[in-house]
N, C-alpha and C positions, 0 to 999 in steps of 0.2 A: 285470425281475429277480425276479419273484414277490414273496412277502412278505418284506421285509427283516428281518434279525436285528440289533437295535440294543442297544448297551451304553451307557447313560446314566451320567455321572458328573459330579463337581463340585457346583455349587450346585443340587442337585435336592430339597433338603428341602422337603416339602409338595407336590412335583409328582408323586410316585410314584402316589397313588391315581388322578389323572386320566390318567396314562400307561398305567395298567392298564385304564382304561375304553376308551381308544383301541386298546389291544392286543385287547380283546374284540371290537372291530369289525373286526379284521383288517388294521389299518394297518401293524403290525409285530409282531415278536415280541420280548419283553424277554429279553435274554440277558446273562450275564456275559461279561467280556473273555475269559476262557479258554474259553468256549463258542462263540468265533467271532463274537461280537457286534460290529457296526460301531461304533467308538467315537464317541460324541457328547458333547462337553463342554459343560456349561452354566455360563456366567459371568454372574452378575448385576452390573449396573453401569449407567452412563449411556448407553453406546453400544449401539445397536440393530443387530446385524449377524449374519448367518448366512453360514457359509463352509464349504467342503469342498475337500480336496485330492485326493479320490479314495481315500484311505486312512483318513481320520478327518474328523470335522466338528466345528464350534464353533457354539454359539448364544449370543450376548451380548444381554442383555435388561434393560430398566429395570423391567419389570412382568410379572407372570404372563401377562397378555393377550398381550404381545409375544413372550414365549417360545413360546406356542402358535401364534400367527400365523407366526412364523419356522420353527417345526417344520413347519407345513404346506408352506412353501416348500422346505424340505429334502426332505420326502417326495416332492415333485413333481420333484426333479432328481437324487436319489441314482442312481448313485454318481458322477456327473459332477462335475468340479472347477468351482467357481464361488465368487464372493464377492458378497454383496448386502447393501447398507445399507438399513435400513428407514426410509422417509420417511413421516411422518404428515401427511396433508392435511387431516385433521380430528382433534380431540382425543377426541371421543366418537363412537362408531359403535354405533347400536342397531338392534334389530328388535322389532316389536310383533306379537304373536300375538292374534288375535281368539278369545276364549274364552267369548263370550256369544251366539253365533249357532247354538247347538245342539251344536256340535262342540267338546267340551272335551277338550283334549289330556291323556292320562294322564301320571302322573309318569314312567313308564318312556318314553313317547313323547318327553316333553320332555327327558329325559336324552340321547336320541338326537340330537335337535336341537342341544343344547348342545354336544356333542362336535364336531359339524361346524362350528358358528358359531365355536367357539374357534379352529379351525384357519384360519378365514377372518379372524380379527382382531376380532370383535365384542367391544365392552366392556360392553354392557348389554342387557337385555331387558325390554320392557314387557309385563306380563301385563294384557291388557284384559279386565277382569271387571266387568260392570254388576252382576250379582247372583250370580256363580258363585263366591262364597267364603262361608265359615261365619261367621255372626254369632250367638253363642249365644243372646242375648236376643231374636232375631228368626227364629223357626223357619220362617216362610214365605218368608224371604228366600233365594232360590235353591232353593226346594223343588222336587224333582223335575227339576232343571235341570243335574245333574251337578256341583253346586258342590264346590270343594275344602275339604277340612278343614283346620284350622290345621296339623295334623301333616304333611299332604301338602305344603302350602306351605313348611313349615320344611325338609323333606327336599329340595325343589327348590332352595331358596335355598343350602342347604349344598352341594349338588352343583355348582351354578353358581359358587360361590366357588372350588371346587377348579380350575376353569378360568379364573379371573380375570374372571368375568362377574358383574356386579351385576344382580340381579332388582329391578325397580321395579313396584309395583302401579299399575295404571292403571284408575281407577274412574269412576263418574259421581256427581256431587253436585248435580245440578239437573235436566237432561233425561235421555232415554234410560233411564228407569226403569220403563217400562210393564209389564215382566214382574212386578215387585213391586207396583206401584200397583194392579193389577187385583184384588188381595186385599182383602176388606172391612176387615181389620185395618189396612190402609194408608190408608183413606179420609180420616183426620184430616190427612194430610200431602200430600194430592193437590190440585193446582191444576187440571191437565188430566190426560188419560189417561197422559201420559208425563213430566209436569213436576212437580216438588215445589212445594208451597205455601210460598212465601217469607215468612219472618217469624213463622210460627207456633212456639210453644214446643216443640211436639211434633217439628217439623221439626229444630230444633236438637238435640234429644236423639237423634233418628235419625241425624243426621250424626255426632255424637260416637261413636255405637256402631259405625257402619260404618267410620269413620276408624281407630278403635282396632283393630278386627278386621282391616281390610285392611293394616295395617302392622306388627302384632304379630309375624308370622313372619319378617320380613325384617330383614337387617343394614342395609340402606339407609335413610336418613332422607328419601329423595325419594319424592315421590308425584305421580302425575298425577290431577288432580281432575275431568278432563273438561270439563263445562260447555258442550259444543258443541250446536248444532242444537236448542236449547230452544224449539221452535216453540210459539207460543201463550202464551209466558211472560206471566203477569199476566191472562190473559183468561178464566180459569175461576173457580174459588172464590176466588182472590186478588181478582178484579174485584168479586165479590159482597160480600167482606168489607171491602175497602178503597177501592173505586172505581178509577177509571182513573189509571194511572202509567205513564210511558214505560218501556218494556222495559230500556233502558239504565240507568235509575235503579234499577229492580228488581234488575237483575243487580249493580250496584255494592253495593247493600244486602246482597245475598246473599253476594257474594264476600267482603266485609268480615267477615261473620259466620263464614264457613267459615275465613277466614284466622286468626281468633281462635282457633278450635278447633285449627288446625294449629300455632299458637304454643304452645298449652297442652301439645301432646305433641311439640314440637320437630321439626316437619316441615318439608321444603323443598318447597313446592308449585309446580306448573306447571298451566296449563290450555290447551285448544285456543283459538286466538285469534279465531275467526270471530265470536263473539258481541260482541266489541268492534267489529269492522269492519263488520258488516251494518248497524247503526244509522248509522254514519258515512257510508256511501255512499247517494246518493239513490236508486240503483236497488235497494238492499237486498241486492245481490250481494256475497258475500265477495270475489270476484275482480275486482271493479271497480278498474280501473287509474287512474282519474281522481285528481288531486292532492286532498289534504285541506287545508282552510283552517287556517292556523296557530292561530287561536283554538280551533277544534275539537280540534286536536292537543293544545294546552295542557290542554284539559279532560280529555282522555283520559289524557294522561300523569299528570295528578293523580289520577286514579281507579284507576291501576294500583298495588296495594299494594307496598310494599318487599319485595324477595326473591321476587317471583312471576316465573316464566318463562312466556313465550308460545311455544306450539307452533303453527307455521304449517303447515298440512296442505294438500298440493297434489299430486295425482297425475293431473292432467287435461291439462296444457298441453304441447304439442309443441315450443315455442319458448323458448329460454333467456331471451330478453329479458323475457317475461312474468314468469317467475319472478324475474328481477332487479328488475323494477319493484315487484312485490309485497313482495319482501324489503326493498327501500328503504323502503317504507311502514311496515313493521314496525320497521325500525331508527329511524325517526323517533319511535317511541314508547318503545323500550327496547333495551338491549344484551344482554337475557337472552332469547335467541331459540334455539329449536331447530326445525329443518326436518324435516318428516315427509313423505317421499315414499311410493310405494306399489308393490307387486307385485300385479299384477291377477289376484288369485285369486277376486274376489267377483262376477265377471261371469255366472257360471252354473255349469256342470259342469266346464268345462276352463279352464286358465289362459290369459290373454291375454298371452303372452310378448312379442309383437311391441311392444305399446303399453307394457308395463313397462319394456322395454329403452330405448325412446325417451324416455320421460318421466323415467327415472332419469338418463340422460346429460344431458339438458337441465337438469333440476333441480339436480343436483349440480355441474354446470358453473357454474351461476349462483351456488350457494352459495360455491364457491371464490372466485369473482371479488368477492363481497360480504363475504368474511371470515367467514362462518358457520362455527363450529368444532364444533357439535354436530348431528349429523344421524342420523336413523333412518328405517327403512322399515317400512311396515305391511302386514299380510296380513289384510284384512277377509274376513268369511265371510257376507256379506249373503245373506238369504233361505235359510238352512238349512246353511251350511257345507258345500255340496256338493262343493267342490274341496278335495282333500287338501292340507294344508300342505306335504307332500313335493314337490308340483309347484312350490312357490315357491323351492326350493333354488337353482336356477340364477339366479334373480332376486336372491337374497341374495348369491350369489357376485359378481354384477355390482356390487351396492352396495358390498360389501366391497372389491372391487378399487379402486374409485374413492377409498377412503379411504387407499390405499397406493400407488397406480399413477397416473401422471400422465394417461394417456388410453388405457385398456385397450381393445384390440380384442376382438371376439368370440372369435377364436382364443386370445388370452391368457386370457380368462375361462374358456373351455372347458378349457384346460390346467390352470388352477388348480383347476378343479372336479374334474377327474380326481384330483388330489392331495388335496383336502379332503373329497370326497364318494365317491371311488372309483367314479365313473360317467361315462358319455359325456355331456358338455354338450350336444351337438348333439341327442342323444335327448330330453333334457329340454326343450330349446328348441322341439323339433318337436311338443310337445304342443299348441302354438298352432294346429296345423293342423286341429284339430277344428272350430275356429271361423273361422280364417283360410282360408276355402275360396275356390275360384274365384268371383268376383263381389264378394268382400270385399277392398278395397284392402290392399296390403302394410302391415304394422304394426298393421292393424285399429284405427286411432285412433278410429273411431266406436264401438268396443266391441261390434261384432256378435257375438251368441251363438247361432248356428244350432243347435249341438249341444244346447242346452237347449230352444229352443222347437220345433224339429223332433222332438225326443224326446217332450215332453209334450202337444203339441197333439192335440185330439181329431181323428181321421181323417175323421169325418163332417162336422164343423164347418169344418175347415180354415181356421182363423183366419189362418195365413200362407200359404195355398196360392196366393193370387194372385201372390205373390212367387216362389213355387216355379215357378209357370207362366212367369213372366217370365224366370226363370233358364233354363228349358228352351227357351224361344223364343230367348234369346240364344245357346244351345248350337247350335240349329238353324241360326241365321244364320251362326255360325262355321263350320259344316260346309257352308255353301252351299245350305242347304235352306230351303224356304218355311215360316216359322213359323206361318203361318195355315192351312196344309194339315192337315186332321185326320189324313190318313195319315201325315204326317211326325210329328205329335205322338203318334200310336199307336206309331210306330216307336221313338221315343225312351223311352216309358213302358213299352211291353211287348215291344218287338222285340229282336233281337240283332244289330242293324247295328253293325259294328265301327267305323264312322266316326262314330257318335253317342255322346258321352259326357256322361251326366247325373250326378246326385248319387250314384246307385248305384255307378257305376264309381269315382268319386272316393273315396267312403268304403270301398269294398272294397279299393282299392289302399292307402288309409292304414291299414286294419285289418292288412293284410299287413306294411306297414312297422313298425308298433307291435309286431307279434309277433316280428319280427326283433330289435327293440330288447329285448324281453322275454327272448329267449333269451340275449343278451349281457350282461344286467344283472348286476352283482355282488350287489345287495341290494334291488332295487327291481322285481323280476320281476312281483310282484302288481300293482303300480301300472300297468305297461305292459299286463299281461293285462287288467285292468279297462278301460282306455281302448281296447284292441283290441276287447274285447267291445261297447263303446259304439259304436265306429265301425262294426262289422259290423251292429249293431242299427240304426243309422241308415241304412246302406246300403239295407235293406229298408223302413225306415219313412219316410224323408225325402220320397219322392214317392208314398207310399201314398194320401194324400187326393186328390191329383190324378188318380191312376189310378182310384180309386173313382168319382170324379165323371165322368171320361171315359166309363167303362163304363156307368154309369147313364144319362147324357145319350144315349149311342149305343144303349141298349137291347140290349147285346151280352151274351148269356148266357156266351159263351166268355171274354170279358174279365172279367166279373164273377166267374167261378169262379177265374180267376187271382188276383184280388183277395182272394178268400176264402182261397186257398192262402197268400198273403202274410200275412194276419191270423193263420192258424194257425201259420205258420212264426215270426212274431214271438212269438206266446204259447209256443212251444217254446223260444225263445231267452231270454225273459225271466227265467227262473230263474237261468241263468248269469250275466247281467248283475247281478242283485240279489246273487247270492252273492259275486262279486269285489268288489262295492261294500261289502257288509257286511264282508268280510274286511280290505279296505283301510282302512276306518274304524276297526276294532278294532285294527289294527296299530299305530295311533298314538293313539287316542282312547278315552274312556269310551264305554260302550255307550249311555248315556242321550243322547237326541238323534237316534239313527238312526231311531227310530220315525217321524219325519216323513218320512224318505226312503221307508220301507216304505208309508206312507200314499199318497205320490205315485206309487210304482210300482204299488200296489194299484189306484189309480184308473185308471192307464194300462191295466193288465190288464183291468179291468171295461170300459173303453171299447173295447178291442179285441174282447173277447167280444160286446159288444153290436153293433159294427159287423159282426161275422161272422154274428150272427143276422139283422140287417136285410138283409144281401146275401143270405143264403140264402132269406129270404122273398121278396125281389125276383125272385131267379132262378128259383125254383120255384113261386111263387104270383102273381108280378106285383104284389106289394105295393109301394106307394109308400113312399119313404124321405124323410119330412118335412124332415129336416135337409138333405138335398141339393136341396130345392127353393128354399132360400134363396139370394139373390144374394151372391156373395162380394165384399168390398171389400179394397183394400190396408190393411194393418195401420196405423191411426193416421192415415192420410191418403187423400184421394181420388186423389192422384197417385201413380203407380207410381215407383219409384226409377229413377234414371237408367240408361240402357243400360249393361250391364256391371257394375252393382252392385246387382243385384236383391235380394240377400240381406244387404245391409249394414244390418242391423236389429238394434236392441238392445231386448230385452224381458226383464229379469232376474227377474221375479217369477212364481212358479209359478202363483198363483191367477189372474193375468191371462193366462196361456197356457192353462191347462187348461179354463177355462170363462168365458164372458162373464157369466153370472149368479153372484151372490154365493155364495161357498163358506164364509162365515163372517159373523159380525156379525148386525145386524138384518135 
């Protein structure tokens, strides 16, 4: 029906600024009744219901959050006649954005996310900020890291409130502080490279400063204190000053001190729960499902301060029963539990939608059965924030549907996504195909990320090329060819045999598919253009190392020249890939942080140029290429992957992909 013209009336006091924001996105045009606007009556009250008779509509709501959730339902069905009561399966529904892995979302970018999340029915947002917020008395805290000013955070908080969304700071008060602790001014409060020195007077003053700064801009009194993964707690300067003390005892001392500061400024704290559970479990594993002795339970219960909530984070398990057992262990400790699932944006360059959908369904299914009423989803940006948070929108839609829908199918999720984000849900879901390639099992539960390691690996070293070779051999077997016949390997690497389909064919087809989505996209054409550029680049890059090694071993000048042409072609494509990446980044985020991507792409450019020089010298002078004389092993194991799953490999860290020699440190 095109962009609908809507006339809102009734209990709309305070809603107009937010409605104008949605109008600016093109969801509808605000019109008067005499201008032909479709009447939508807003009625505040206890009943949550949205209805339409084809001539007018009504939204009854008990909170601003539910007004916008039901508006999203209305936009998805106008002008059909329907009536829908809103059922809440959870009292609170949150989303956490990682703002500490280089990619700090801009104020304007955040406002765009808030509008969409409001239509999905989210009640709060965690802002995960390790050091990316301003602390006036600590000038090196977040220095050159894109930190938010107090004014920026205040603007974001006010904007969120217009949509009925609570912004909650999510910081770190023990571990994960290596970005600040590297500065000499922070040495007096450093236990290890990333953990604070517990018990030091300077540490208490530091914590008082960051707690006040992190909470001052927000209406909310809630704060997430972090305290997860404090590896080596008590093993550095603490050990030198105080001698050995069990980590759980150190954690208790520190937590009590932080809670004292929280009480001073009237905060309602929560922490990640893993540091309680790891010492409890003999294996040291957070997700150990074995029972806990009652005596130990009593000790832990006694050590959890009154008013503290525990956040159980788990985005790994594909079985509801596992979540249920671990939730039960949490419920043995406290009734103040938040479940944190995850949308897999941290796997590399592209999102793992398959795994995100599976773990979300299993995890939230268990939460319902165990009576958990507060759930949130996380979007981490490990190793550089390479995946745009825009890719997570479809996962956020699924998470949101579980809060209001008994058992949403993918089709229902995609239909709601069309209403809330004005985009094709299938298109966003298909971004998984950059990693969920042939040879990676459906749903990608092992978190394979070939789009990252095939992009960044050095074509002469070929760290992952034994696996690419296995993939090509599997493809030859599938086509009824002899995988050990060099002529057949040459055919799939260099030939135009239409019966043979390698990674080149797969990624070229995917590039075409993504360009099709780009042309149809309402507002995310740039995102699809970027991933289409990536797929096209991977088409030429994925098998390059194997092709180079084949040409070199065969001593074939003709094949070597073809490899040189591929290197030259990739160097011509690289600026376009860098350009769309930069524009996509800047469309939602601050500029600071993208320099890391330019470093990585610059290294790739240098490696391609070097490979071209080596191949030219080999072809025209017979020069040996030392790197190609090295024997290749399978990545991380002497054994190849099982047949049919050659590229089911996870390697999420750039420095481990780009070089085996150290790229930093000593």
